[in-house]
C-alpha positions as CSV (number, residue, x, y, z in Angstrom):
1,M,0.0,0.0,0.0
2,T,1.0,3.6,-0.3
3,T,3.1,5.2,2.5
4,A,1.5,7.5,5.0
5,R,1.1,10.8,3.2
6,S,-1.8,13.0,2.2
7,L,-3.8,12.4,-1.0
8,D,-2.3,15.7,-2.4
9,A,1.1,14.2,-2.2
10,L,0.3,11.4,-4.7
11,P,2.0,12.0,-8.1
12,L,-1.1,12.9,-10.0
13,E,-1.4,15.1,-13.1
14,P,-4.8,16.2,-14.3
15,V,-5.9,14.8,-17.7
16,K,-8.6,15.7,-20.2
17,S,-10.9,12.7,-20.1
18,S,-14.5,12.0,-19.3
19,A,-13.5,8.7,-17.6
20,L,-10.4,9.8,-15.6
21,V,-9.5,12.9,-13.6
22,A,-5.7,12.4,-13.1
23,I,-2.9,9.9,-13.6
24,G,0.5,9.5,-12.1
25,Y,3.4,7.1,-11.9
26,E,6.0,6.4,-9.2
27,D,8.3,3.4,-8.7
28,G,6.4,1.0,-10.9
29,V,3.0,2.1,-9.5
30,L,0.4,3.7,-11.8
31,Y,-2.1,5.9,-10.0
32,V,-5.5,6.6,-11.6
33,Q,-8.0,9.1,-10.1
34,F,-11.6,8.9,-11.2
35,P,-14.4,11.5,-11.2
36,S,-15.6,10.1,-7.9
37,A,-12.2,11.4,-6.5
38,H,-11.1,7.9,-5.6
39,V,-7.7,6.7,-6.6
40,F,-6.6,3.2,-7.6
41,A,-3.0,2.0,-7.7
42,Y,-1.9,-0.5,-10.3
43,H,1.3,-2.3,-9.4
44,N,4.3,-3.6,-11.5
45,V,3.5,-1.3,-14.4
46,P,6.5,-0.9,-16.7
47,I,7.7,2.6,-17.6
48,S,7.0,1.8,-21.2
49,V,3.3,1.4,-20.4
50,W,3.3,4.7,-18.4
51,E,5.0,6.5,-21.4
52,A,2.4,5.1,-23.8
53,F,-0.4,6.1,-21.4
54,Q,0.8,9.7,-21.3
55,A,1.1,9.8,-25.1
56,V,-2.4,8.5,-26.2
57,P,-5.2,11.0,-26.9
58,S,-7.9,8.8,-25.2
59,K,-6.7,8.1,-21.6
60,G,-10.0,6.4,-20.7
61,A,-9.8,4.0,-23.6
62,F,-6.2,3.2,-22.9
63,W,-6.8,2.6,-19.2
64,N,-9.8,0.4,-20.0
65,A,-8.0,-1.8,-22.6
66,E,-4.4,-1.8,-21.5
67,I,-4.6,-1.5,-17.7
68,K,-8.0,-2.6,-16.3
69,R,-9.0,-5.4,-18.8
70,S,-5.5,-6.7,-19.4
71,G,-5.4,-8.2,-15.9
72,Q,-1.6,-7.7,-15.9
73,F,-1.4,-5.2,-13.1
74,P,-2.6,-5.9,-9.5
75,A,-4.9,-3.1,-8.5
76,E,-5.7,-1.7,-5.1
77,K,-8.0,1.1,-4.0
78,V,-5.9,3.5,-2.0
79,T,-8.7,6.0,-1.0
80,G,-11.7,5.8,1.2
81,T,-14.3,8.0,2.8
82,C,-14.6,9.5,6.3
83,V,-17.8,9.8,8.3
84,C,-17.8,13.5,7.3
85,G,-17.8,12.5,3.6
86,D,-14.3,13.6,2.8
87,I,-12.1,11.3,0.6
88,G,-8.5,10.5,1.4
89,L,-5.8,7.8,1.8
90,L,-7.1,4.7,3.6
91,E,-6.3,4.5,7.3
92,Q,-5.0,8.1,7.4
93,T,-6.6,10.8,9.7
94,C,-9.3,12.8,7.9
95,D,-7.9,16.0,6.4
96,S,-11.3,17.8,6.9
97,C,-12.5,16.9,10.3
98,G,-9.5,15.2,11.9
99,C,-11.7,13.0,14.0
100,A,-11.7,9.8,12.0
101,T,-9.7,7.8,9.5
102,Y,-10.6,7.1,5.8
103,Q,-12.2,3.6,5.5
104,K,-13.1,1.5,2.4
């Protein structure tokens, strides 16, 4: 799982897509943020796949075909919600209310 840090610290870059909000890559892990604000991490992604993902005009189509449906990359949801409704990294203290942790 991701190390203890805030959601803002994930290496995410906004993209123009109706299916995805942002993408990022760090140490073989591809991060994908969706319109729901939740982030999934896909593990063991080669740099060549990341470079191809950055270059394609349709990020959603690439993600669907080459990442999600390929089954090559183990996925994990790295975000959850707090009782106040905020979204952040699982098991971290809520950034909004500070009284609870983010849960799946």
